[in-house]
N, C-alpha and C positions, 0 to 999 in steps of 0.2 A: 412739841412737834410729833406728828404721827410717825411711827416706825417706817411705814411705807414711803412717806415723803423723804425722811432722812436717808433711806436706802437709795432712792432714785437720785438724790443730790450727790451722795457719796459715790455711787457707781458712774454717774455722769462724768464726774471729775477723774475717776480712775480710768475710764475708757479713753478720755481725751489725753490724759498723761501717757497711757499705754501706747496710743497711736503715735504720739510725738516720740516716745522712746524707741519705738520700732523704726521710725524714720531715721533717727540718729544712728541706730545700729546698722541699718541698711546702707546709709550714706558712708559709714566707715568701711564696711565690708566691700562695698562697691568700689570705693576709691583705692583701697589697698589691693583689690584684685587686679587693678590696672597696672600695678607696679611690678618690677622684677621680683620673683618669688623665692629665689635662692633655693632651687630644688623642689619647691612646691608649685602648685598650679593656682591660677586665679580662682578656679572653681572651688578649691579647698577653702579659700577665704570666704567665698560667697555662701558656702554651706554652713559656716559657723553659726549664723542665726538659728539654724535648725537645732543645734546642740544647746544654745542658750535658752531657747524657748521650749525645748522638750518636744518638738514637733517632727523629729526625724522620722519616726515610724509612720506617722500620718502622711507625711510627704511621700515616702517611699511606696506606701501602699497605693497612693493615688496617681503618682507621676513616675515611679520608677527611679532610675539613677538620676542624681542631681544634674541639672542643666541650668545654666546661668539665667536664661530668659524665663524659664518656668519658675525658678526660685524667686526671682524678683516679682513676678505676677502673684505667686503664692502668698508672699508676705505683704504685698502692697494692695492688690485689687481683687483678690480671689474672694468672692462673696460666700463661697462654701467653706472657707477657712475662718473659723470663729475668732482666730487670733490675728487676722490680717488687719491692716490699717483701715481698709474699707469697712469691715465688719465692726471694728471698734468705733468708728465714727457713726455708723448706723445705730449701734447700741446707745452711744452717748446722746444722739439726737432723739431717740425714743424715750430715754430717761428724762431728758430736758423737756420734752413735750408733755410728759406726765406731771411735771412740776412747774408748768409754764407760769403759774401764778406766784411762785416763790422765787423766781429769778427775774432779772430785769430785762427790758426789751433789748438792750444792747447785747446782753449775753445770749438771748435766744436768737437774735438775728445773726450773730456770729456763728453759732452752731448750725443753724439752718442753712445759711449760705455756704458754709464749709461742706455740708452734706450734699448740697446741690452741685457744687463745683466738683467734688470727687466723683460724683456720678457722671459728670461730663468728661472727666479725665478717663474714667473707666471705659466709656464709649469710644473715646479717641484712641486709647491704647497707650501703655506705658512707653513702648519703644518710640512712638512718635512724640509723646510729650517730653520725654527725657527724665532719666532717673534722678540725677542731681537736682534738676529743676523741681521735680516732684517733692523731694525731701526738703528742700528749702521752702517750698510753698507750704508744706504742712507745718514746719517749725514756725513760720510766720503766722499762720492761722492760730496756732497754739498760743503764741505770744499775744496776739490780739485778744484772744479769749481771756487770758489772765489779766491783761490790762483792763478789759471791760469789767471783769469781776472786781478787781481792786478799786476801780474808779466809780462803780455805780451801785453795788449792792450794800445793804445795811450790814453792820457787824453784829449779826445775830447768829442763831444756831444754824440757819441755812448756810451762811458763810463758813461757819466752822466745819460742817460736814463736807463741804466742797473742798476746803483746804486739807482736811483729814485724808480724804481719798487721794488727793494729789501727792501728799508726802509719803503715804504708805506705798503707793505704786512706785514713786521715785526711789525710795530706799531699796526696794527689791531690785529695780533695774540697775542701780549703781553696783550693788553686790554682784549681780549676775555678769555684768559686763567686765568688771574687774577680775572676777574668777576665771571667765573664759579666756581673757587675754593673758592672765598669769599662767594658766595651764599651757597655753600655746608657747609662751616664752620658756617655760620649764622643759617642755618637750624639745624645743629647739636647742636649749642649753646642753641637753644630752648629746647633741650632735656637734658639740664644741663650737657653737657660734657665740662669740663674746658678747657680753651684755652691753658693751659700748659700741657695737657695730651699727652701721647705718640702718640695717634691718630692724634692730632693736629700737633705735631712735624713732623710726617712723611708726612702729607698732605702738609704743607708749604715747607718742604724740597724737596718734589717731584716736586713742582711747580718751585722752584728755580733751581733745577737740569735740569728741562725741558727747562729752559731759560738760561742755562749755567751761572747761577749767584750765585750758592751756595758758591763758594770760595770767591766771592766778598762780600757776606753777612757776612761770618765768619770773614773776614778781617775788616769790618766796624763796625759790631755790636757784642757785647759780649753775649747778651741774646739769648735764643732759638728763632727760627723763630716764629713770630706772625703777626697779621694783619697789625698793624701800621708800623713797620719797613720794612716788606716785600713790602707793598704798596709804601712806600717812596722810597725804592731802585728801584723798577720796574717802577715807574712813574717819579720820579724827579731827579734821579742821572744821570748826563750827562756822567759820566765816566764808566757807565755800558753799554756795547755794545748793549744789547737787551732791554734797558729801553725805555719807551715812549719818555723821554726827549732827549735821544741820537738820536732816530729816527727822531723826528721833527727838531732837530738841523741840521742833515744831509740834510733832505728834504729842509729846508729853504736855506741852503748854495748852494745846487745844483740848485734850481730854480732861485736863485738870479743871477747866471752866465749864464743861458741859454739865447741865443740872441733873439731879437725880442720884439715887444711891445704887442703881443697877449697874452703873458703869465702873464700880470700884475695881473689879478684876482687871479690866482693860487699863484703867488708870495706874494700877499697881505694876502691871507688866510693862507699860510704857516707861514709867519712872525707873524701873530696874534696868531696862535697856539703855536709857539715857545715862544713868549713873555708871553703868558698866563702861560705856564709851568715854565718859568724862574722865574716868580715873584709870584708863588703860593707855599704855604707851605702845608705840609701834614695835619696839623690840620684843615686848611681851607677845604680841600677835605673831610676829615672825618666828619666835621660838616655839610657839604652839603649832606652827605650820599654817601659812596663809590660806591655802586651799581648804584645809579642815576648818579653820576659823570662819571663813566666808560661808561655807556650807552650813555650819552651825547657826550662823546669824540669819541666813536665808530661811532656815526652818523657824527661827524665832519670829521673824517678820510675818511669815505665813500664819504662825500660831496667834500672833497679835491680831491679824486680820480676822481670824476665826472668832476670837474673843470679842472683838468689836462688833462683829455680826450678831453674836449671841446677846450682848449687852444692850445694843442700840437698834439693830436693824431687823430683828425678827418680828414679824407681825403677830401681835398678841390677840 
């Protein structure tokens, strides 16, 4: 497979996953902003995606002080924000168009119709369409694309690069969401809010729901959501689809079957990351400091992405 083709397939799936992750993040922040904030404002919650995505400076430069309506538009439908859902879907559609002959008709029709629909939503306006409705629509479109991919495409290198992009993007998102929520809970703990408070329960529950892991949590743990079990679930449980361990396991398996010798550095790095999670316990992570550990692993995921680009996606 040509590096250019692999790159388009890889980034098509990364942009689609990124758009869905952004919708999940916005849905949680928007829902929590409507609840009593215990001394905080709903705007503080709405501004959290700026910190998670590292776009605070860009937003302040263009829009000034955070404002709920402008924040929602900035992340959802702002075409000038390269990280917005609108821009991600546009980039995914462009990549899909470039490799139209390597994906199935069902996959292309899903991406193209999603792009046409979001253009209609942008013309209508988010306030009229509804924020919660928009997030649910996007998650549904993402599920449809994954279903079309699993159900129609051959299990060849094209399929593997699509899955590789998905899991690398998902691993990064899980790490960033957990880190942001943990930091907020740590700051709140300094203000003597108990970990078993109603506020704490809704914060952790919202995070689990954002990662489609609330049902898994209630099945595995009996206690109310708290830092230790939530971190264990989202980092080390291989049977939870959006956990870090599940993502690194998939990445390791995908890279191990890609042909050629150029990919050895990426394969080695992925195997090391998977082994590290396989043989690490939650107490080890907490002893090292959850925030520090998460940030270290965020850097490792970024480095793995760079190595994958060098090994497979650079045009020779």
